[in-house]
N, C-alpha and C positions, 0 to 999 in steps of 0.2 A: 504494500500500500504506500501511497505517497504521503509525506509529511507536509503539514502546512507551515509556512514561514511564521516565525515568532514575531508578534507585534511588540513594539517598544513603548514604554511609558516615560513621559518626561517628568521633571520634578513638580510640575503644576498639575499632574494627574491626567494629561491628555494622552490618548493612545495614538501612536503614530503607525499608520498602516505599513505593511512591508512593500518593498520595491516590486513593481510589476513590469515584466518584459513581454511585449506582444510578439506575435509571429511576424516573419518577414512577408510584406505584401508583394503584389505583382510588380511594383516599381523598385523593389529591392530595399525598402525602408522599413526599419523596425522602430517601435516607440518604447522608451524606457520611462516609466512614471515613478518618481520617487517623492517622498514626503519628508518634511523636517519641521521643527518647531519655528515659529515666527519670532525673531528676536525682539521686534518692536511691539508685538502683541502676544504675550505669553499664552493666551487662551486660544490662539489661532494656529493654523498650519499653513505652510507654504508647499505648494505642489509644483514640482519641476518635471516638465516633459522634455525629453531629449530625443531628437530624431537622429538615427544612425543609419547611414547607407551601408549596405552589406554587398560586397563584391565577391563573386565566386571566380577564382582563378583556376583555369583548367590547364594542366601541364601534360604534354604528351610524352610518353616514355616508350622507347623502342622495346620490342618483345625480348630481344637478347638481354637487355638490362634486367628485366624481370627474372629471366632464367639465371643470371649471375647472382642475383640476390638469394636464390635458393641453394647455392653451392655451400658445401660444408666449410666451416672456418678452418684455418690452418695457422701454424706458428703460435705466436703469443696470444692472438685473438681467440684461439681455440681453448687456451688454458684459462683465460680470465672468465670469472663467473658473470661479471657485469658486462652485458652486451650492448649497453647504450652507446658506448664509444669504443670502436675497435681500432682507432688510430693509436699507434704506440709512439709516445713522446721520447725524444732523446734527452738524456741528462747532460750531454756534453755542452761545453760553452762554445758558441760559434761567434767568431769575430769577423765582421765584414769590413773590407777596406775599399775606399773610393779609388778606382783606378785613375781618376783625373786629379787626385789630390796633389800630386807632385807638380803637375802642370800649373795648377792654380797658384801654388806658392811661388813658383818661379816667375810667373807673370806679375805678381804683386811686388816682388823684390825689384824687378826692372823698372816698375813705375815709380819707385821711391827715389 
């Protein structure tokens, strides 16, 4: 069975209804209705209606990619229990050098 959202009560005893989300309509818009206590009128409620445009993005994937996802894992990925990330990170320090760094310094020295 579904549980009903819990209503909140303010310090003044007003019951604040739970937030309601409507279904996405034919134009791709859903409405979120929320309530909160009115700061200027403690015995009143403020109703906020938010319109949200929902976009559905369809990505196409080649059949072979789907087949590769079914392959058995190998190496360190097969050993790890956590399958959320199968990328193995290197613990080695990697230093990058700018190949144009020497040229830049020489050009600055000539300009002085």
